[in-house]
C-alpha positions as CSV (number, residue, x, y, z in Angstrom):
1,M,-18.3,-16.6,6.3
2,D,-18.1,-13.4,8.2
3,P,-19.1,-14.2,11.8
4,S,-21.2,-11.0,12.0
5,P,-24.3,-10.5,10.0
6,R,-23.9,-7.8,7.3
7,D,-26.6,-5.6,8.8
8,S,-24.9,-5.6,12.2
9,L,-21.8,-3.9,10.7
10,P,-21.4,-0.1,10.7
11,P,-22.5,1.5,7.4
12,G,-19.1,3.2,6.8
13,R,-18.1,5.6,4.1
14,P,-18.3,4.2,0.6
15,P,-15.0,3.7,-1.2
16,Q,-14.3,6.3,-3.9
17,E,-13.2,5.6,-7.4
18,A,-9.9,7.3,-7.7
19,A,-9.3,6.4,-11.4
20,A,-10.5,3.8,-13.9
21,G,-10.4,0.4,-12.2
22,L,-9.1,1.8,-8.9
23,W,-10.8,2.6,-5.6
24,V,-9.6,4.1,-2.4
25,F,-11.0,3.3,1.0
26,A,-11.3,5.6,4.1
27,P,-8.4,5.3,6.6
28,N,-8.7,2.3,8.9
29,R,-8.4,3.2,12.5
30,D,-7.5,-0.5,13.4
31,S,-4.3,-0.1,11.4
32,R,-3.0,3.3,12.4
33,G,-5.1,5.1,9.8
34,T,-3.8,3.0,6.8
35,V,-5.5,3.8,3.5
36,S,-6.4,0.7,1.4
37,W,-6.8,0.4,-2.3
38,L,-8.7,-1.9,-4.7
39,L,-7.6,-2.4,-8.3
40,R,-8.8,-4.4,-11.2
41,S,-5.7,-6.2,-12.7
42,S,-5.5,-8.5,-15.7
43,T,-6.0,-11.5,-13.4
44,G,-8.9,-10.1,-11.3
45,P,-9.3,-7.8,-8.3
46,L,-6.5,-7.1,-5.9
47,L,-6.9,-5.4,-2.5
48,V,-3.8,-3.5,-1.2
49,D,-4.0,-3.6,2.6
50,V,-7.1,-4.1,4.8
51,P,-9.9,-1.6,5.1
52,D,-12.5,-1.4,7.9
53,I,-15.1,-4.1,7.7
54,T,-18.2,-2.0,7.0
55,Q,-21.3,-2.5,5.0
56,A,-20.1,-0.1,2.3
57,N,-16.7,-1.8,2.0
58,L,-18.1,-5.3,1.9
59,A,-20.7,-4.3,-0.6
60,L,-17.9,-3.4,-3.1
61,L,-15.5,-6.2,-2.3
62,S,-18.2,-8.9,-2.4
63,R,-19.1,-8.0,-6.0
64,Q,-15.6,-8.5,-7.3
65,G,-15.4,-12.3,-7.5
66,S,-12.2,-14.2,-6.6
67,G,-9.2,-12.0,-5.8
68,R,-6.1,-11.4,-3.8
69,I,-5.0,-9.3,-0.9
70,V,-1.5,-7.8,-0.6
71,L,-0.1,-6.5,2.7
72,T,2.4,-3.7,2.3
73,H,3.5,-3.5,6.0
74,R,2.9,-5.0,9.3
75,T,0.6,-2.3,10.6
76,A,-1.8,-2.7,7.6
77,H,-3.4,-6.0,8.7
78,G,-6.5,-4.6,10.5
79,A,-9.2,-7.3,10.7
80,L,-7.5,-9.4,8.0
81,R,-8.6,-12.8,9.3
82,R,-12.3,-11.8,9.3
83,L,-12.1,-10.2,5.8
84,A,-10.2,-13.2,4.3
85,Q,-12.8,-15.6,5.8
86,H,-15.6,-13.6,4.2
87,L,-14.0,-13.1,0.8
88,G,-12.0,-16.3,0.5
89,W,-9.2,-14.3,-1.2
90,E,-5.5,-15.4,-1.3
91,V,-3.2,-13.3,0.9
92,W,0.3,-12.2,-0.1
93,M,3.0,-10.6,2.1
94,Q,6.8,-10.4,2.3
95,E,8.3,-13.4,4.1
96,Q,9.9,-11.3,6.9
97,E,6.5,-10.7,8.5
98,A,4.7,-14.0,7.8
99,Y,5.3,-15.0,11.4
100,L,2.8,-12.4,12.5
101,L,0.0,-14.6,11.0
102,P,1.1,-18.1,12.1
103,T,-2.3,-19.7,11.8
104,M,-3.3,-18.2,8.4
105,A,-2.4,-19.7,5.0
106,V,-0.5,-16.9,3.3
107,Q,1.7,-16.7,0.2
108,T,5.1,-15.1,0.7
109,F,7.9,-13.7,-1.4
110,G,11.5,-12.7,-0.9
111,R,13.1,-9.9,-2.9
112,E,10.6,-9.5,-5.7
113,Q,7.6,-11.4,-7.1
114,K,5.6,-11.1,-10.3
115,L,1.9,-11.7,-9.6
116,A,0.8,-11.1,-13.2
117,D,2.0,-9.5,-16.4
118,D,0.8,-6.1,-15.0
119,L,1.7,-6.7,-11.3
120,A,5.0,-6.9,-9.5
121,L,5.9,-6.9,-5.7
122,Y,9.2,-5.4,-4.4
123,W,10.6,-5.8,-0.9
124,T,11.3,-2.4,0.5
125,P,12.2,-2.7,4.2
126,G,12.5,0.4,6.3
127,P,9.0,1.4,7.5
128,T,8.8,-2.2,8.9
129,P,11.1,-5.2,8.2
130,G,8.8,-6.7,5.6
131,S,7.4,-3.6,3.9
132,C,6.8,-3.9,0.2
133,C,5.6,-2.0,-2.8
134,L,3.3,-3.1,-5.6
135,H,3.7,-1.8,-9.1
136,W,0.6,-2.0,-11.3
137,R,1.1,-1.5,-15.0
138,G,-2.5,-1.9,-16.0
139,Q,-4.9,0.8,-17.3
140,Q,-2.3,3.1,-15.8
141,S,1.1,2.9,-14.1
142,V,0.6,3.1,-10.3
143,L,3.1,2.4,-7.5
144,F,1.4,1.4,-4.2
145,C,4.1,2.3,-1.7
146,G,2.6,1.6,1.7
147,R,4.3,3.8,4.2
148,L,7.6,4.0,2.3
149,L,6.6,7.5,1.1
150,Q,4.0,10.0,2.4
151,P,2.5,13.1,0.8
152,Q,3.8,16.4,2.2
153,S,2.1,19.8,2.7
154,D,3.8,21.1,-0.5
155,G,2.2,18.3,-2.6
156,R,5.4,16.2,-3.0
157,V,6.2,12.9,-1.4
158,A,9.0,12.0,1.0
159,P,10.0,9.3,3.5
160,V,9.0,10.2,7.0
161,R,10.9,9.0,10.1
162,T,8.5,8.3,13.0
163,A,8.7,6.4,16.3
164,H,7.4,3.4,14.4
165,T,10.1,3.4,11.7
166,F,12.0,0.1,11.7
167,H,15.3,1.3,10.1
168,W,15.9,4.7,8.5
169,G,19.0,3.7,6.6
170,R,17.3,0.6,5.1
171,L,14.3,2.8,4.1
172,L,16.5,5.1,2.1
173,T,18.3,2.1,0.5
174,S,14.9,0.7,-0.4
175,L,14.1,3.9,-2.2
176,A,17.3,3.8,-4.2
177,G,16.6,0.2,-5.1
178,L,13.1,1.0,-6.1
179,R,14.5,3.6,-8.6
180,R,16.6,0.9,-10.2
181,W,13.8,-1.6,-10.3
182,L,11.3,0.8,-11.9
183,G,13.6,2.7,-14.2
184,P,13.6,6.5,-15.0
185,D,10.1,6.6,-16.5
186,E,8.1,4.7,-13.9
187,P,5.7,5.0,-12.1
188,G,3.1,7.2,-13.6
189,R,1.4,7.9,-10.3
190,I,1.9,7.0,-6.6
191,A,-0.6,5.7,-4.1
192,C,0.3,6.1,-0.5
193,S,-1.1,4.5,2.7
194,T,-1.2,7.7,4.7
195,G,-1.1,11.5,4.4
196,L,-3.7,11.8,1.7
197,A,-5.1,14.9,3.4
198,H,-2.1,16.8,2.0
199,L,-3.2,16.1,-1.6
200,A,-6.0,18.7,-1.6
201,G,-8.8,16.4,-2.4
202,A,-6.8,14.1,-4.8
203,A,-6.1,10.5,-4.0
204,L,-3.0,9.9,-6.1
205,V,0.4,11.7,-6.5
206,D,0.8,12.6,-10.1
207,H,4.2,12.5,-12.0
208,G,5.4,9.6,-9.9
209,A,8.7,9.1,-11.7
210,R,9.6,12.7,-11.2
211,A,8.6,12.5,-7.5
212,L,11.0,9.6,-7.0
213,A,13.8,11.3,-8.9
214,D,13.4,14.5,-6.9
215,L,14.1,12.7,-3.6
216,N,17.6,13.8,-2.3
217,L,18.5,10.5,-0.5
218,E,22.0,11.7,0.4
219,A,20.6,14.7,2.2
220,L,18.1,12.6,4.0
221,Q,20.8,10.2,5.1
222,A,22.9,13.1,6.4
223,V,20.2,14.7,8.5
224,G,18.9,11.4,9.9
225,P,15.9,12.1,12.1
226,G,15.8,15.8,11.2
227,P,13.6,17.5,8.7
228,N,13.0,15.8,5.4
229,L,14.8,17.4,2.4
230,L,13.9,17.4,-1.3
231,R,16.0,18.6,-4.2
């Protein structure tokens, strides 16, 4: 059970339905502004990263029944322990970062993991050592990329090197590997963990396959910490 009574929690901003079977939560200040997502997969609800524990967020999550939580990077945990205790949901993360939760029962994976016919996890280190992406081929095709890619002011997406980036070269290698995993026609759309303000009111990046194909990884490798370049 949640150690705090529901009515003692802040009301919070209600999650918004971004598409059929998909909700987006307000940025979580406890995890450097990470944006979390809730989707309805073929096997039940799945929460991507941890939102603020508020009355509005718990109201939606508590109605979902039994589900799972996926962590896309080490700064997306927020108040995971409290939320997991309240919901009783299984937690998945990449094995490189499981040591961060030594007293929690978590499910881990290595390079890739199929969670259901319409859900697959891919290890994409770079933003953090155990960063991962989730591809949902359900009512639509959506890639949940964590902090691997961020929306830019021109509406495109690109990797962004910050003081918190674990390894720039591995990040770019992960993007190349993601292209091979997904193929030239996937994903349909991209859901990011940060930078949604650049999408002019939208929550998802459209034409996801084209957005991945347009990334000039060679130029990004050459400039290193300089400005991000797109074809």
